[in-house]
N, C-alpha and C positions, 0 to 999 in steps of 0.2 A: 239278739235271741238265736243260739245257734241250734234250734231243733227244727225237725222235720216230719212230714208224715207221708207215706207212699202207699197206695194200694196198688196191686198189681194181679191181674185174672186172667188164667188161661184156661182153657180145655182141661187141663191136668190140674192146677192148683189155683186156689184164692189166698194171697198173702196180703196181710195189713202189717205195716211197721211203723211204729212212733219212735223217734231218738231224739236224745237231749244231748250234746254234747258237754254240756257244762253241770253235768247232774251230779249224783252220789252214788252210783252204781245200783240203783234201783231197777229190779228186772219184774217182768211178768210174760213169761215166753211159754207158749202152746202152741207146739206143732204136730203133735200127736205121735211125734216120736220121741219117747221117753229120754233116750241117751242123748239126743241131740238138743232137747231142750237144756239137759245138765250143762252141755258144753256151751249152750247160749247164754246161761245163767252166769257161768265163768267169764265169757268174754264179757258182761257187762259189770259184772262186780270188779274184776282187776283192771279195767280200762275206765273206772269212774264214770260210764256212758250209761245213763238210764234208757232202758230198751223195752219195749213192749212190743210182741210178735205175736200175731195170730195167724196161723196156717190150718187149712184146709187143703189135704191133697188126696191123690189116688193110691191111698195106702196099701189097698187091695192089691195092686200090681207089685210095687216096693217103694223104699223110701226114697230113692232117687229125686223125683220130680220135686218133692217138698223140700227137699236138702238144698237142691240147687236153686231154685227159684226163690227161697230164703235168703241164699246169699247173693243173689240178683237184686232183690228189694231191698236189703239191708246197704249194699253197695250203693244202690240210687240215693238211698236218704242219707246216706254219710255225705255222697257229694252236694246233694242239696244243703243240707245242714252246714257245710264248709263255706258255702257260696264263693265268693270270691278268693277266699284263702289268704287275704291280708293279715298279717299279724301272727300266723302261726309258726310253730318252730318247724314244719314240715317232715322232717326228718325223726324215726324212732328205731331203737332197737333194745332187746332185751333177751339174756341168756336164762332161762328159768329153770331151774331144778325140781323135780317131784319124785321122790323117791331115787328108783332107779334110772327114771327118767331126766334128760337133760335137752331142751329145745331151745336153739337161738333163732330169733328172727331181727330181720333188718329191713325196713320199708321206707319209702318215699311216697308223700303224697302228690305227686309230679303230675298227675291226670295222663301218665302214660302207663298202661296195665301191663304187668310181666309178671310172671309166678316162676320161682325158682325153688322146686321141692324136692329135697333129698330124703324123705322121710320113707322109713320102710317099718311095716307092723308085722311082727310075729305071727298074727293069726289072722284072718280073714273077716272074722266078726269079731264084736264086743258085745256081749249079749247076742240080739237079735239084729244088731246094727251092723253093717258094711262099712269095714275100715276104709275101704275106697273112697267112701263119701265123702272123709274129712277132706282130701284134695278136691273134690268136686265143689264142696263148700267154699274154699278159700280160692278157686280158681274163679268162681262166680263172683265174690266178694273183689278180686283184685280186678278183673274185668270191668264190673259195672261202677267200682269205686275209684277206678282211675289211679291203682296203687301198685306201685314197683315193689312186691314184695317175695323175700327170701325168707322161707322157712326151712330150717336144717336140724336133723336129730342127730345130737351128739352122743348119746347115749340111751340105753334103754331096751329094757326085756319084757314089759307089761303093756301090751296095747293099750287098756284103758288109761295107764300113767303117760305114756307117748301122746296120745290125742289129747289128754287134758293139758299138758306141758305145752301142747301147741297153741291149744285156745287162750291161755294163760299168757303165753309169751307175746303172740300176737296182741292181745289185750294190752300190756303193760307198753309194749312200743307204739301200738295206736294212741296211747293216753299220752305219752311222751310227745306225739308227731302233732296231733290237735291242739297241745296245749298253745296258750296265747306267749308270744315271747316278750317279755317287759322290753325289752333292748330294742325291737321291731314293730310298735304299735302301729298297725295302719300300713306297713309296708309290705309288698309282696317278696316272699321269700326266693327270688329269683332274679338272675340278670337278664332274663329274656323279657320282662314285663308281662309275662303270661304263663299263668299253669293249666 
């Protein structure tokens, strides 16, 4: 059962995450940040990972702590659900087109967090959402999920489309990486003996 629950509480936020890597893409995400909820829904649906997130944060200040801490908790839940990582494919990649936008993702569930980010947004906001928070989320997810994560904007003129293509591209790559490899059941995908 590749499931996990994580609760994270600080003076700024209170986050609860439930994850099922072998789900159907069922989601219920409520962070108080509408655009971010929409992106988390995309992450769940296109990765086929069931995801329930409840977040309460200091939104009277801004959305930063809520978005970043959600990334932290989700990364921790992903790590817990993956366990020893035996039998998974480990690597994933996906180039996703959404209207004017194309975003390419390549990732490795290596246990070695590293974010390569070549994303540019034409606007500072999508509605009331700060576009710089997209990077903050993926940085937190990479760090606490132990993911080497490369996200590259190939094309794009609409900030909403670019952000959504990023979440969907990561989702599709993540689906590939967490899937069991039928040729390597119970085998760690590394020559080091540890991930």
